C-alpha positions in Angstrom: 0.0 0.0 0.0 1.2 3.5 -0.9 1.1 6.3 1.6 -0.2 9.8 0.9 3.2 11.2 1.7 4.8 8.9 -0.9 2.3 10.1 -3.5 3.1 13.7 -2.6 6.8 13.1 -2.8 6.4 11.5 -6.3 4.5 14.5 -7.6 7.1 16.9 -6.1 10.0 14.9 -7.7 8.5 15.7 -11.1 7.3 19.2 -10.1 9.7 20.5 -7.5 7.9 23.8 -6.9 4.5 22.2 -6.4 2.4 22.5 -3.3 0.6 19.1 -3.1 -2.3 18.0 -1.0 -3.3 14.3 -1.3 -6.5 12.8 0.2 -7.6 9.2 0.4 -11.1 8.9 -1.1 -11.5 5.3 0.1 -9.6 2.1 0.3 -6.1 3.6 0.2 -5.9 3.3 -3.6 -8.6 5.9 -4.6 -6.9 9.3 -4.2 -7.5 12.9 -4.9 -4.6 15.4 -5.3 -4.6 19.1 -5.4 -1.5 20.4 -7.1 -0.4 24.0 -7.4 2.6 24.7 -9.6 4.0 27.6 -11.7 5.0 24.8 -14.2 1.3 24.8 -15.2 1.5 28.3 -16.6 0.3 28.5 -20.2 -0.5 24.7 -20.3 -3.9 23.2 -21.0 -5.7 21.3 -18.2 -5.0 18.1 -20.1 -1.3 18.8 -20.2 -1.2 19.8 -16.5 -2.8 16.4 -15.6 -0.4 14.6 -17.9 2.5 16.2 -16.0 1.1 14.9 -12.7 0.2 11.4 -14.1 3.8 11.1 -15.4 5.0 11.5 -11.8 2.8 8.6 -10.5 2.8 6.3 -13.5 4.7 3.5 -11.8 2.4 3.5 -8.8 -0.6 3.4 -11.2 0.9 0.7 -13.3 1.3 -1.6 -10.3 -2.2 -0.5 -9.1 -0.8 0.9 -5.8 -3.0 3.8 -7.0 -6.1 2.6 -8.6 -7.7 6.0 -9.3 -6.4 9.5 -9.0 -8.7 12.5 -9.2 -6.8 15.7 -10.0 -7.3 19.4 -9.4 -4.4 21.4 -10.8 -3.8 25.2 -10.5 -1.3 27.8 -11.3 -0.4 29.9 -8.2 -2.6 32.7 -9.5 -5.5 30.4 -10.1 -5.1 28.8 -6.6 -5.0 32.3 -5.0 -8.3 33.2 -6.8 -9.9 29.9 -5.9 -9.0 30.1 -2.2 -9.9 33.8 -1.8 -13.3 33.3 -3.4 -14.2 30.4 -1.1 
């Protein structure tokens, strides 16, 4: 079984500037990650998600992670999203 900290570290290894929050949605292998990174600037949502999936591809291939819901933001988008809430 993979820990939330391990998933966070995998994402940060690919996106070193990222602020990452990982939650278990059930069973330890259904996760949600919120990832905030300046690396997402100018990239489509699909490309942003591909960048994160690249970081966790081995864990997904072995089914340590069965499902990963993503919410990705640039720092400016995150600031807007959190100040509006």
